C-alpha positions as CSV (number, residue, x, y, z in Angstrom):
1,M,24.3,-21.8,22.5
2,S,27.6,-23.6,22.9
3,A,30.5,-22.5,25.1
4,Q,33.8,-24.1,26.3
5,D,35.9,-23.6,29.4
6,P,39.7,-23.8,28.6
7,Q,40.0,-25.7,31.9
8,G,37.5,-28.2,30.9
9,S,35.0,-27.7,33.7
10,A,31.3,-28.0,33.3
11,L,29.4,-24.8,32.6
12,R,26.2,-23.3,33.9
13,F,23.9,-21.3,31.6
14,T,21.5,-18.5,32.7
15,W,19.0,-17.0,30.2
16,T,17.1,-13.7,30.5
17,A,14.8,-12.1,27.9
18,S,13.4,-8.6,27.8
19,V,10.1,-9.7,26.3
20,G,8.4,-12.9,25.2
21,T,8.1,-16.3,26.8
22,Q,11.1,-18.4,27.7
23,G,10.9,-22.1,27.9
24,A,12.9,-24.5,30.1
25,A,16.6,-24.8,29.1
26,Q,18.0,-28.1,27.8
27,E,21.6,-28.3,28.8
28,T,24.8,-30.3,28.6
29,A,28.2,-29.5,30.0
30,T,29.0,-27.2,27.1
31,T,25.6,-26.3,25.5
32,S,22.3,-24.8,26.4
33,Q,19.2,-24.5,24.3
34,I,15.9,-22.8,25.0
35,V,12.7,-22.2,23.1
36,W,11.8,-18.5,23.1
37,T,8.4,-17.4,22.0
38,A,8.4,-13.8,20.7
39,P,5.5,-11.4,21.5
40,Q,3.0,-10.7,18.7
41,C,4.3,-7.1,18.6
42,L,6.6,-4.7,20.4
43,E,5.5,-1.6,22.3
44,P,7.2,1.7,21.3
45,G,10.8,1.9,22.5
46,I,11.0,-1.7,23.5
47,V,13.8,-3.9,22.0
48,A,13.4,-7.7,21.9
49,S,16.6,-9.0,23.4
50,F,17.9,-11.9,25.4
51,T,21.1,-12.6,27.2
52,V,22.9,-15.8,28.2
53,S,25.4,-15.8,31.0
54,V,27.9,-18.7,31.2
55,T,29.6,-19.6,34.5
56,N,32.3,-22.2,35.1
57,A,33.3,-24.2,38.2
58,L,35.4,-21.3,39.5
59,D,32.4,-18.9,39.3
60,L,34.0,-17.0,36.5
61,S,31.4,-15.9,34.0
62,A,30.9,-14.3,30.6
63,E,27.8,-13.3,28.8
64,A,26.5,-12.6,25.3
65,S,23.4,-10.7,24.2
66,F,21.3,-11.0,21.1
67,V,18.6,-8.8,19.6
68,A,15.6,-10.3,17.7
69,V,14.5,-8.3,14.7
70,G,11.5,-8.6,12.4
71,I,8.9,-8.3,15.2
72,P,6.2,-5.8,14.2
73,D,5.4,-2.8,16.3
74,C,2.2,-2.8,18.3
75,P,-0.7,-0.6,17.3
76,T,-0.4,2.9,18.8
77,W,-2.2,6.3,18.9
78,Q,0.4,9.1,18.8
79,P,-0.7,12.7,19.6
80,T,0.2,15.3,17.0
81,G,0.8,19.0,17.5
82,I,-2.1,21.2,18.6
83,L,-4.4,22.8,16.0
84,L,-4.8,26.6,15.9
85,R,-8.4,26.2,17.1
86,G,-10.9,23.6,18.2
87,R,-12.9,22.0,15.4
88,V,-16.3,20.2,15.1
89,S,-18.6,19.9,12.1
90,H,-15.4,20.3,10.1
91,T,-13.9,18.3,7.2
92,A,-10.4,16.7,6.7
93,T,-9.2,16.0,3.2
94,L,-6.0,14.1,2.1
95,L,-4.2,16.0,-0.5
96,L,-2.1,14.5,-3.3
97,S,1.0,15.8,-1.4
98,G,0.2,13.6,1.5
99,Q,-0.8,16.6,3.7
100,V,-4.3,16.9,5.2
101,L,-6.4,20.0,4.7
102,V,-8.9,20.8,7.6
103,T,-11.6,23.3,7.0
104,G,-14.6,24.8,8.8
105,H,-16.0,25.3,12.3
106,A,-18.8,27.5,13.5
107,S,-18.0,31.1,12.5
108,S,-14.4,30.4,11.4
109,A,-13.0,30.6,7.9
110,V,-9.5,29.6,9.0
111,T,-8.1,26.5,7.4
112,E,-5.1,24.3,8.5
113,L,-2.7,21.8,7.0
114,F,-1.3,18.8,8.7
115,D,2.2,17.5,7.9
116,P,2.4,13.8,8.5
117,V,6.2,13.8,8.5
118,T,6.6,16.2,11.4
119,L,3.1,15.6,12.9
120,T,2.6,19.4,13.0
121,W,-0.1,21.8,11.9
122,F,0.2,25.1,10.2
123,T,-2.3,27.6,8.9
124,S,-3.3,28.1,5.3
125,L,-5.3,30.9,3.7
126,T,-8.9,31.4,4.8
127,L,-12.0,30.2,3.1
128,T,-14.0,32.9,1.2
129,R,-16.6,32.6,4.0
130,A,-17.0,30.8,7.3
131,R,-18.8,27.5,7.1
132,Q,-19.5,24.2,9.1
133,A,-21.5,21.1,8.3
134,H,-20.2,21.4,4.7
135,T,-18.5,18.9,2.4
136,A,-15.0,18.8,1.0
137,T,-14.0,16.6,-2.0
138,L,-10.6,16.0,-3.5
139,L,-10.8,16.4,-7.3
140,P,-8.6,14.5,-9.8
141,S,-6.7,17.8,-10.5
142,G,-5.6,17.8,-6.8
143,K,-7.9,20.8,-6.0
144,V,-10.5,20.5,-3.2
145,L,-14.1,21.4,-3.7
146,V,-15.9,22.8,-0.6
147,T,-19.7,23.1,-0.9
148,G,-22.5,24.6,1.2
149,G,-22.7,24.5,5.0
150,D,-23.8,26.8,7.7
151,G,-21.9,30.0,8.5
152,G,-22.9,32.2,11.4
153,G,-26.5,30.9,11.3
154,S,-27.1,31.2,7.6
155,T,-27.1,28.3,5.2
156,T,-25.2,28.9,1.9
157,A,-25.3,27.5,-1.6
158,S,-21.8,28.8,-2.4
159,A,-18.9,26.6,-3.3
160,E,-15.1,27.3,-3.5
161,L,-11.9,25.6,-4.7
162,Y,-8.7,25.2,-2.8
163,D,-5.5,25.0,-5.0
164,P,-2.7,23.2,-3.1
165,K,-0.1,24.6,-5.6
166,T,-0.8,28.2,-4.6
167,G,-2.5,27.6,-1.2
168,T,-5.3,29.9,-2.3
169,W,-9.1,29.7,-2.3
170,S,-11.3,30.9,-5.1
171,A,-15.1,31.0,-5.6
172,T,-16.6,28.6,-8.1
173,G,-20.1,28.1,-9.3
174,S,-22.8,28.0,-6.6
175,M,-25.3,25.2,-6.1
176,S,-28.9,25.8,-7.0
177,I,-30.0,25.7,-3.4
178,A,-28.4,26.3,0.0
179,R,-27.8,23.2,2.0
180,F,-25.9,21.9,5.1
181,N,-25.5,18.4,6.6
182,H,-25.6,17.2,3.0
183,A,-23.3,14.6,1.4
184,A,-20.9,14.6,-1.6
185,A,-19.2,11.9,-3.6
186,L,-16.6,12.0,-6.4
187,L,-17.9,10.2,-9.4
188,P,-15.7,8.1,-11.8
189,S,-16.1,10.8,-14.4
190,G,-14.4,13.3,-12.1
191,K,-17.6,15.2,-11.4
192,V,-19.0,15.6,-7.9
193,L,-22.5,14.5,-6.8
194,V,-24.1,16.4,-3.9
195,S,-27.4,15.3,-2.4
196,G,-29.8,16.1,0.4
197,G,-29.1,18.2,3.4
198,Y,-31.2,20.9,5.0
199,T,-32.1,24.4,4.1
200,S,-34.3,26.7,6.2
201,G,-35.5,23.7,8.3
202,A,-36.7,21.6,5.4
203,G,-35.0,18.3,4.5
204,L,-33.9,18.1,0.8
205,A,-34.4,15.3,-1.7
206,S,-32.7,17.2,-4.5
207,A,-29.3,16.4,-6.0
208,E,-26.9,18.2,-8.3
209,V,-23.6,17.5,-10.1
210,Y,-20.6,19.8,-10.2
211,D,-18.4,19.7,-13.4
212,P,-14.8,20.9,-12.6
213,A,-14.2,21.5,-16.3
214,T,-16.9,24.2,-16.5
215,E,-17.2,25.0,-12.8
216,T,-21.0,24.7,-13.1
217,W,-23.7,22.7,-11.5
218,S,-26.6,20.8,-13.1
219,S,-29.6,19.2,-11.5
220,T,-29.7,15.4,-11.5
221,G,-33.2,14.4,-10.3
222,G,-34.0,13.8,-6.7
223,M,-33.9,11.0,-4.1
224,V,-37.0,9.1,-3.1
225,G,-37.3,11.4,-0.1
226,G,-35.5,14.2,1.7
227,R,-32.7,13.3,4.0
228,S,-29.7,14.8,5.7
229,L,-26.8,13.3,7.8
230,H,-26.9,10.4,5.3
231,A,-24.0,8.8,3.5
232,L,-23.0,8.4,-0.2
233,T,-20.8,5.5,-1.2
234,V,-19.4,5.1,-4.7
235,L,-19.6,1.4,-5.7
236,A,-17.2,-0.5,-8.0
237,S,-19.9,-0.2,-10.8
238,G,-19.7,3.6,-10.6
239,K,-23.2,3.8,-9.1
240,V,-23.7,5.6,-5.8
241,L,-25.3,4.0,-2.8
242,V,-27.3,6.3,-0.5
243,T,-27.9,5.1,3.1
244,G,-29.7,6.3,6.2
245,G,-30.3,9.9,7.0
246,F,-32.6,12.1,9.0
247,T,-35.9,13.8,8.2
248,M,-38.3,15.8,10.3
249,S,-40.5,12.7,10.5
250,G,-37.7,10.4,11.6
251,S,-34.6,8.6,10.3
252,R,-34.5,6.5,7.2
253,A,-33.9,2.8,6.5
254,V,-34.6,3.0,2.8
255,S,-31.5,2.9,0.6
256,E,-31.2,4.2,-2.9
257,L,-28.9,3.9,-5.9
258,Y,-27.9,6.8,-8.2
259,D,-26.7,5.9,-11.7
260,P,-24.4,8.7,-13.1
261,A,-25.0,7.3,-16.7
262,T,-28.7,8.1,-16.6
263,G,-29.0,10.5,-13.7
264,A,-31.8,8.3,-12.2
265,W,-32.4,7.3,-8.6
266,T,-33.8,3.9,-7.8
267,A,-34.7,2.2,-4.5
268,T,-32.6,-0.8,-3.4
269,G,-32.7,-3.0,-0.4
270,S,-33.5,-1.4,2.9
271,L,-31.4,-1.4,6.1
272,S,-32.8,-3.5,8.9
273,S,-32.6,-0.4,11.1
274,D,-33.2,3.2,10.3
275,R,-30.1,5.3,11.2
276,F,-28.3,8.6,10.8
277,R,-24.8,9.8,11.9
278,H,-23.6,6.3,10.9
279,T,-20.6,5.3,8.9
280,T,-20.3,3.6,5.5
281,T,-17.1,1.9,4.2
282,L,-16.5,0.3,0.8
283,L,-14.7,-2.9,1.5
284,Q,-12.1,-4.5,-0.8
285,S,-14.7,-7.1,-1.8
286,G,-16.9,-4.4,-3.2
287,K,-19.5,-4.7,-0.4
288,V,-20.4,-1.8,1.8
289,L,-20.2,-1.9,5.6
290,V,-22.6,0.3,7.6
291,V,-21.9,0.6,11.3
292,G,-23.8,2.2,14.2
293,G,-25.6,5.5,14.1
294,H,-28.7,6.7,15.8
295,S,-32.3,5.5,15.2
296,L,-35.3,7.7,15.9
297,M,-37.7,4.9,15.1
298,G,-36.1,2.1,17.1
299,T,-33.6,1.7,19.9
300,G,-31.6,4.9,19.9
301,T,-27.9,4.6,19.5
302,L,-27.1,1.4,17.5
303,A,-24.5,-1.3,18.0
304,T,-25.5,-3.2,14.9
305,A,-23.6,-3.4,11.6
306,E,-24.9,-4.4,8.2
307,L,-23.3,-5.4,4.8
308,Y,-24.7,-4.4,1.4
309,D,-24.0,-6.7,-1.5
310,P,-24.2,-4.7,-4.8
311,A,-24.6,-8.0,-6.7
312,T,-27.9,-8.7,-5.0
313,G,-29.0,-5.3,-3.7
314,A,-29.6,-6.9,-0.4
315,W,-28.4,-6.2,3.2
316,K,-27.4,-8.7,5.8
317,A,-26.4,-8.4,9.4
318,T,-22.8,-8.7,10.3
319,G,-20.8,-8.7,13.6
320,S,-22.2,-6.2,16.1
321,L,-20.2,-4.0,18.4
322,P,-20.5,-4.5,22.2
323,M,-22.0,-1.0,22.6
324,G,-24.1,1.4,20.7
325,I,-22.1,4.1,18.9
326,S,-22.8,7.1,16.6
327,Q,-20.8,10.1,15.3
328,H,-17.7,7.8,15.2
329,T,-15.3,7.3,12.2
330,A,-14.7,4.2,10.2
331,T,-11.5,3.9,8.0
332,L,-10.5,1.2,5.6
333,L,-6.9,0.2,6.3
334,P,-4.5,-1.1,3.7
335,S,-4.8,-4.6,5.3
336,G,-8.5,-4.6,4.3
337,R,-9.7,-4.3,7.9
338,V,-11.8,-1.4,9.1
339,L,-10.8,0.9,12.0
340,L,-13.6,2.3,14.0
341,A,-12.6,5.1,16.4
342,G,-14.3,7.1,19.1
343,G,-17.9,8.2,18.9
344,H,-20.9,9.1,21.0
345,L,-22.1,6.4,23.4
346,T,-25.6,5.5,24.4
347,D,-25.1,7.0,27.9
348,G,-24.1,10.4,26.4
349,R,-20.3,10.1,26.9
350,E,-17.7,10.2,24.1
351,S,-15.7,7.0,23.6
352,T,-12.0,6.3,23.7
353,S,-12.5,2.8,22.2
354,A,-11.1,1.7,18.9
355,W,-12.2,-1.5,17.1
356,L,-11.1,-3.4,14.0
357,Y,-13.5,-5.2,11.7
358,D,-12.2,-8.2,9.8
359,P,-14.2,-8.8,6.6
360,E,-13.0,-12.4,6.5
361,T,-14.5,-13.3,9.9
362,E,-17.1,-10.6,10.0
363,A,-16.0,-10.0,13.6
364,W,-14.8,-7.0,15.7
365,T,-11.7,-7.0,17.9
366,S,-10.6,-4.2,20.1
367,T,-7.4,-2.4,19.4
368,V,-5.4,0.2,21.4
369,A,-7.7,3.0,22.7
370,L,-7.5,6.7,21.7
371,N,-5.5,8.9,24.1
372,A,-8.7,10.9,24.9
373,P,-12.4,10.6,24.3
374,R,-13.7,12.1,21.0
375,G,-16.8,12.0,18.9
376,S,-18.0,14.1,15.9
377,H,-14.4,14.0,14.7
378,E,-12.9,13.3,11.3
379,A,-10.5,10.5,10.3
380,V,-8.2,10.3,7.2
381,L,-6.1,7.4,6.0
382,L,-2.6,8.8,5.4
383,T,-0.4,7.7,2.6
384,S,1.8,5.9,5.1
385,G,-1.2,3.6,6.0
386,K,-1.7,5.3,9.3
387,V,-4.9,7.1,10.3
388,L,-5.3,10.7,11.5
389,A,-8.2,11.4,13.9
390,V,-8.7,15.2,14.3
391,G,-11.0,17.5,16.2
392,G,-14.5,16.7,17.5
393,T,-15.7,16.9,21.1
394,D,-14.9,15.0,24.3
395,G,-18.2,15.7,25.9
396,T,-17.0,18.5,28.1
397,T,-15.1,20.6,25.5
398,S,-17.4,21.8,22.7
399,S,-14.6,21.5,20.2
400,L,-11.2,19.8,20.4
401,A,-8.0,21.3,19.0
402,T,-6.2,18.0,19.4
403,A,-5.4,15.2,16.9
404,E,-3.7,11.8,17.0
405,V,-2.4,9.3,14.6
406,Y,-3.1,5.6,14.6
407,S,-0.3,3.2,13.5
408,P,-1.7,-0.3,12.7
409,G,1.7,-1.8,13.5
410,M,1.3,-4.3,10.6
411,D,1.4,-3.8,6.8
412,T,3.8,-0.8,7.3
413,W,7.1,0.6,6.0
414,R,10.1,1.6,8.0
415,D,13.7,2.5,7.2
416,T,16.6,0.2,7.9
417,A,20.4,0.5,7.4
418,A,21.3,2.3,4.2
419,L,23.6,0.9,1.5
420,S,27.1,2.3,1.6
421,T,26.7,3.5,-2.0
422,G,23.6,4.8,-3.8
423,R,22.9,2.6,-6.8
424,A,20.2,2.4,-9.5
425,S,19.3,-0.5,-11.9
426,N,20.9,-2.8,-9.3
427,V,20.1,-6.4,-8.6
428,A,19.2,-8.1,-5.2
429,V,19.3,-11.8,-4.7
430,L,18.2,-13.7,-1.5
431,L,20.8,-16.2,-0.5
432,P,20.1,-19.6,1.3
433,S,21.5,-18.1,4.5
434,G,18.8,-15.4,4.5
435,D,21.3,-12.7,3.7
436,V,20.7,-10.5,0.6
437,L,23.3,-9.9,-2.0
438,V,23.0,-6.4,-3.7
439,T,25.3,-5.9,-6.6
440,G,26.2,-3.5,-9.4
441,G,23.9,-0.8,-10.6
442,A,24.8,2.8,-11.4
443,S,26.1,5.5,-9.1
444,A,26.2,9.2,-9.9
445,T,29.5,8.6,-11.7
446,G,28.7,5.4,-13.6
447,A,28.3,1.7,-13.4
448,L,29.5,-0.1,-10.2
449,M,31.7,-3.1,-9.6
450,S,30.9,-3.2,-5.9
451,A,28.5,-5.5,-4.1
452,E,27.1,-5.5,-0.6
453,L,25.6,-8.1,1.8
454,F,22.6,-7.4,4.0
455,N,22.2,-9.4,7.2
456,P,18.5,-9.3,8.3
457,K,19.3,-10.6,11.8
458,N,21.1,-7.4,12.8
459,E,20.0,-5.3,9.8
460,S,23.5,-4.4,8.8
461,W,25.5,-4.2,5.5
462,S,28.9,-5.5,4.8
463,S,31.1,-5.7,1.7
464,A,30.6,-8.6,-0.7
465,G,33.7,-7.8,-2.7
466,E,33.8,-6.4,-6.2
467,M,32.7,-7.9,-9.5
468,L,35.2,-8.3,-12.2
469,T,33.2,-5.9,-14.4
470,A,31.2,-2.9,-13.6
471,R,27.6,-3.3,-14.8
472,Q,24.0,-2.1,-14.5
473,S,20.7,-3.3,-16.2
474,F,22.0,-6.9,-16.0
475,G,20.5,-10.3,-14.9
476,A,21.3,-12.4,-11.8
477,T,20.0,-15.7,-10.4
478,L,20.6,-18.0,-7.5
479,L,22.0,-21.4,-8.6
480,P,21.1,-24.6,-6.8
481,S,24.7,-24.7,-5.5
482,G,24.1,-21.5,-3.5
483,R,26.3,-19.4,-5.8
484,V,24.9,-16.4,-7.8
485,L,25.3,-16.1,-11.5
486,V,25.6,-12.5,-12.9
487,A,25.4,-12.0,-16.7
488,G,25.6,-9.1,-19.2
489,G,24.5,-5.6,-18.5
490,T,26.0,-2.3,-19.6
491,N,28.7,0.2,-18.4
492,D,30.5,3.2,-19.7
493,K,31.9,1.1,-22.5
494,G,28.5,-0.1,-23.6
495,P,26.8,-3.5,-23.3
496,T,29.0,-6.3,-21.9
497,S,29.2,-10.0,-22.6
498,G,31.0,-11.0,-19.4
499,T,29.5,-13.3,-16.8
500,E,30.6,-14.2,-13.3
501,L,29.9,-16.2,-10.2
502,Y,29.6,-15.1,-6.6
503,D,30.5,-17.6,-3.9
504,P,28.9,-16.6,-0.6
505,A,31.2,-19.0,1.3
506,T,34.3,-17.0,0.3
507,R,32.6,-13.7,-0.7
508,S,34.6,-13.8,-3.9
509,W,33.8,-13.4,-7.6
510,A,35.1,-15.5,-10.5
511,S,34.6,-15.5,-14.2
512,A,31.8,-17.7,-15.7
513,G,32.8,-17.2,-19.3
514,N,31.5,-14.9,-21.9
515,L,28.1,-14.7,-23.7
516,F,28.2,-15.1,-27.4
517,A,27.2,-11.4,-27.7
518,P,26.9,-8.4,-25.3
519,R,23.4,-8.0,-23.8
520,S,21.6,-5.6,-21.5
521,E,17.9,-5.4,-20.4
522,H,17.7,-9.1,-20.9
523,A,16.0,-11.7,-18.7
524,V,17.5,-14.5,-16.7
525,T,15.5,-17.6,-15.6
526,L,16.5,-20.6,-13.5
527,L,15.0,-23.7,-15.1
528,P,13.9,-26.8,-13.2
529,S,16.9,-28.7,-14.6
530,G,19.2,-26.3,-12.8
531,R,20.3,-24.7,-16.1
532,V,19.8,-21.0,-16.7
533,L,18.0,-19.5,-19.6
534,L,19.1,-16.0,-20.8
535,S,16.7,-14.4,-23.3
536,G,16.7,-11.3,-25.4
537,G,18.5,-8.1,-24.6
538,G,18.4,-6.3,-28.0
539,S,18.6,-9.7,-29.8
540,P,16.2,-12.5,-30.6
541,T,18.8,-15.1,-29.5
542,A,18.7,-17.1,-26.3
543,Q,21.4,-19.0,-24.4
544,H,21.7,-21.7,-21.8
545,Y,24.2,-21.8,-18.9
546,D,25.0,-25.2,-17.5
547,P,26.4,-24.8,-13.9
548,A,27.7,-28.4,-13.9
549,S,30.0,-27.8,-16.9
550,G,30.3,-24.0,-16.7
551,I,29.5,-23.8,-20.5
552,W,27.2,-21.4,-22.3
553,D,25.4,-22.6,-25.4
554,F,22.7,-21.4,-27.8
555,T,19.1,-22.5,-27.7
556,G,16.2,-21.7,-30.0
557,N,15.6,-18.0,-30.9
558,L,12.7,-15.9,-29.8
559,S,10.2,-15.0,-32.5
560,T,11.3,-11.4,-32.1
561,A,14.1,-9.4,-30.6
562,R,13.2,-7.8,-27.3
563,S,14.7,-6.0,-24.3
564,G,13.1,-4.7,-21.1
565,H,10.8,-7.7,-21.2
566,T,9.8,-10.3,-18.5
567,A,10.5,-14.0,-18.3
568,T,8.4,-16.1,-15.8
569,L,8.9,-19.8,-15.0
570,L,5.5,-21.5,-15.1
571,P,4.5,-24.6,-13.1
572,S,4.7,-26.6,-16.3
573,G,8.4,-25.9,-16.6
574,K,7.9,-23.6,-19.6
575,V,8.9,-19.9,-19.5
576,L,6.5,-17.1,-20.4
577,V,8.1,-14.1,-22.0
578,T,6.1,-10.9,-22.3
579,G,6.4,-7.5,-23.9
580,G,9.5,-5.4,-24.1
581,R,10.8,-3.4,-27.0
582,V,12.8,-3.7,-30.2
583,L,14.5,-0.5,-31.2
584,D,11.8,2.1,-30.7
585,N,8.9,-0.2,-31.1
586,L,7.1,-1.5,-28.0
587,I,5.8,-5.0,-27.9
588,A,2.5,-6.6,-26.8
589,T,3.2,-10.2,-27.9
590,A,4.1,-13.1,-25.6
591,E,5.8,-16.4,-26.2
592,L,6.6,-19.6,-24.4
593,Y,9.9,-21.4,-24.2
594,D,9.8,-25.2,-23.8
595,P,13.1,-26.5,-22.2
596,A,12.3,-30.0,-23.4
597,D,13.1,-29.2,-27.0
598,G,14.5,-25.7,-26.8
599,T,11.8,-24.1,-28.9
600,W,9.7,-21.0,-28.6
601,S,6.0,-20.8,-29.6
602,N,3.6,-17.8,-29.6
603,T,0.9,-17.6,-27.0
604,G,-1.9,-15.0,-26.6
605,G,-0.8,-11.4,-26.7
606,M,-1.4,-8.8,-24.0
607,A,-4.1,-6.2,-24.5
608,V,-1.5,-3.4,-24.8
609,T,2.2,-3.0,-25.4
610,R,4.4,-3.0,-22.3
611,Y,8.0,-2.2,-21.6
612,R,9.7,-2.1,-18.1
613,H,6.7,-3.8,-16.6
614,T,6.5,-6.6,-14.1
615,A,5.3,-10.2,-14.2
616,T,4.5,-12.3,-11.1
617,L,3.6,-15.9,-10.9
618,L,0.6,-16.3,-8.6
619,P,-0.2,-19.4,-6.4
620,S,-3.0,-20.2,-8.9
621,G,-0.5,-20.6,-11.7
622,Q,-1.6,-17.5,-13.4
623,V,0.8,-14.6,-14.1
624,L,0.0,-11.0,-13.1
625,V,1.5,-8.4,-15.4
626,T,1.5,-4.8,-14.1
627,G,2.2,-1.3,-15.5
628,G,5.1,-0.5,-17.8
629,Q,5.5,1.9,-20.7
630,G,2.8,1.5,-23.4
631,D,2.4,3.2,-26.8
632,A,0.0,5.7,-25.2
633,G,2.2,6.4,-22.1
634,I,2.9,4.8,-18.8
635,L,0.2,2.3,-17.7
636,A,-1.9,1.8,-14.6
637,T,-3.6,-1.4,-16.0
638,A,-2.8,-5.0,-15.1
639,E,-3.5,-8.2,-16.9
640,L,-3.7,-11.9,-15.9
641,Y,-2.3,-14.7,-18.1
642,D,-3.9,-18.1,-17.9
643,P,-1.5,-20.8,-19.0
644,G,-4.3,-23.3,-19.4
645,S,-6.0,-21.3,-22.2
646,G,-3.1,-19.1,-23.2
647,T,-5.3,-16.0,-22.9
648,W,-5.2,-12.7,-21.0
649,T,-7.9,-11.0,-18.9
650,P,-8.0,-7.6,-17.2
651,A,-6.8,-7.5,-13.5
652,G,-8.0,-4.0,-12.6
653,R,-6.1,-0.8,-12.4
654,M,-3.4,0.3,-10.0
655,S,-4.0,3.7,-8.2
656,V,-1.4,5.3,-10.4
657,A,0.4,4.5,-13.7
658,R,4.0,3.2,-13.1
659,S,6.9,1.7,-14.9
660,A,10.4,0.6,-13.8
661,H,8.6,-0.5,-10.5
662,T,8.8,-3.8,-8.6
663,A,6.2,-6.5,-7.9
664,T,6.8,-9.1,-5.1
665,L,4.7,-12.1,-4.2
666,L,3.9,-12.1,-0.5
667,P,3.4,-15.2,1.6
668,S,-0.3,-14.5,1.7
669,G,-0.5,-14.8,-2.0
670,R,-1.0,-11.1,-2.5
671,V,1.3,-9.0,-4.7
672,L,3.2,-5.9,-3.4
673,V,4.0,-3.2,-6.0
674,T,6.4,-0.4,-5.1
675,G,7.6,2.8,-6.6
676,G,8.3,3.3,-10.2
677,D,8.2,6.3,-12.6
678,N,5.4,8.4,-13.8
679,P,5.9,11.6,-15.8
680,A,3.1,13.6,-14.0
681,P,4.0,13.2,-10.3
682,G,7.5,11.9,-11.2
683,L,9.2,9.3,-9.1
684,L,6.7,7.4,-7.0
685,F,6.6,7.0,-3.3
686,S,3.4,5.0,-3.4
687,T,3.0,1.3,-2.9
688,E,-0.1,-0.9,-3.4
689,V,-1.2,-4.5,-3.0
690,Y,-3.1,-6.7,-5.4
691,D,-5.4,-9.5,-3.9
692,P,-5.9,-12.3,-6.5
693,R,-9.0,-13.5,-4.6
694,T,-10.9,-10.2,-5.1
695,R,-8.9,-8.9,-8.1
696,L,-8.8,-5.6,-6.3
697,W,-6.0,-3.1,-5.6
698,R,-5.5,-1.1,-2.5
699,A,-2.9,1.4,-1.2
700,S,-0.3,0.0,1.1
701,G,1.7,2.8,2.6
702,R,4.3,5.1,1.3
703,L,8.1,4.8,0.7
704,S,10.3,7.3,2.5
705,V,12.1,7.9,-0.8
706,G,10.5,8.0,-4.3
707,R,12.4,5.6,-6.6
708,S,12.4,3.6,-9.8
709,N,14.7,1.0,-11.3
710,H,15.2,-0.4,-7.8
711,A,15.0,-3.9,-6.3
712,A,12.6,-5.6,-4.0
713,T,13.4,-8.8,-2.1
714,L,11.1,-11.1,-0.1
715,L,13.1,-12.0,3.1
716,L,12.8,-15.4,4.9
717,S,10.9,-13.5,7.7
718,G,8.2,-12.5,5.3
719,H,9.3,-8.9,5.2
720,V,10.0,-7.2,1.8
721,M,13.2,-5.1,1.5
722,V,13.5,-2.4,-1.1
723,T,17.0,-1.3,-2.1
724,G,18.6,1.2,-4.4
725,G,16.9,2.9,-7.4
726,E,16.9,6.2,-9.1
727,G,15.7,9.0,-6.8
728,D,15.1,12.7,-7.3
729,A,18.6,13.4,-6.0
730,G,20.3,10.6,-7.9
731,P,21.0,6.9,-7.1
732,V,19.4,5.9,-3.7
733,S,21.2,4.4,-0.8
734,A,18.2,4.4,1.6
735,T,16.8,0.9,2.3
736,E,13.3,0.2,3.5
737,L,11.4,-2.8,5.0
738,F,7.8,-3.7,4.5
739,T,5.9,-5.6,7.2
740,P,2.8,-7.4,5.6
């Protein structure tokens, strides 16, 4: 901080900060400098600010205040509205809409829905019969299958379906035998496996499979022995792991595998401790974490945790909790960590504690406690990345009508200041100052000339002038000089050949000449030489721009015309171009541009055609391609290109097919994918993250506005900003920030 007294006297500086740690000031007569260490996170309602007061020799003073942005929120539990009735031995199921369906409790058939936007509950239509200790499984159709349970003292074999579209329940085929305290799992085929449980006091070993297409059940062999209060976990292979459980003679340590392809059950490695009322969590690595529970053969309530490795079929001990716990919940967070909440303690009390398990370190750390004790509750990961804990008991109340929502504080989305104008097919470029230039795109009335500048320090927008030509579906790149080159695109007159330069110092635009032909949906790539490669856009031609001379010239032609493709600069200095379309034909081929001689050469083709997909250079030097439009429709698949071999390998599947989305490389090396278009659900709110180490995808929260043809920008702070796009109500002005 520098200041000056018009009278020339020496100045005194006084610093105060609302949070964080302030170091000793280093001062001169006109300057003062401190080192301020920000807190790891901010409690709700707290603003990170600091103020400097400057006083001269006459004791006249002035002050200035600053606000620090980019500090994540601290983890919190926030109470929701009250349920209509207390619930225990119930189920909670996340619907495709993002709402949560809660069913069951003692003699009640009343069901309730939770709205995560308003944090309120409202009643839905009742089940066809009262039930508790049942199961509820979300089907691929969006319907929910509820099976078995106990209602008013009688165990039932009945099953019913909830249709969220109509809010109604209808009976479906009944199981072959009545059961409660059983387990259910959705198989990769879309069928549902149900196993074990109790009926008339006897533990069951039987299992059956429900087919939603025919609404019928079929027997599928039996487990090695009867068990209830056990857990089913679907592995990456599609097999189902059975762990723990209770029998009349004790609790079980033996684990089993069910193979849906053969219907066979086989023993696998045994747990080190028998347990029931435990939790199982499929980790992003594909391993399974088992925590706590109760042992009848050993030490009672367990503090131990174990990891199952499907590759070896073996269990190993992992970090233990500081106390024994059962009837708790364990939820996999988007970050890959596991949230353990509440539960029944060894001394008989219910717990308020919450813990986080880190698979990287295999250690537990405490996180913010629940607002009230609860055990025998249910927990659901919401689409926002938050966790809903609902119902249960606090040890004194037989069933709780309360619920609360856990916010991890990290890896979350939040709104920031909106653009002044909604725009789709816009471009966003990070400037050396850390500001973001958003330019062009289409409004509700046509292509835009306007541009806006986002300041991450105060999260505000200001005008960045107007381009010389309105344009959308164009290319832009940051030049080594700090200026931004914009080229081509389309407007109400059709494709344009105009190019221009933005100068951040003057916030002005100037012509950069014309392309040899109009282009849109082309690709723009900054080369190591500082020159710019422009490829495709309805033509096989490519051009160079030389910032030093301001001249455009031709370079070698692509092997095929293409638009809506990707162009990625590789570590070798070559450029990988993938997919796109020519006229109505989609393309699977890929080619390499060599700047050394200006030539193109074919490389291995992708497994499928892709248009309006994404391509991201990973730290390994490989390129991740995701989604897009294929010949058979919009794609959920991803592929990895290896520049060393010129070949492609599968990179798993996203949770949903998407095109016209974004993909952003995070500082951690992971890739964040946001939004896009899908004909079935329409514009997508969902986001997900790809981890190159495990080659696994996971959900990563939900945008506040579904959008496609938007822009995503990695800020200097490590946050990702999403701007513009096409929304259900037209071009979007809402802007959102992601905290990884």
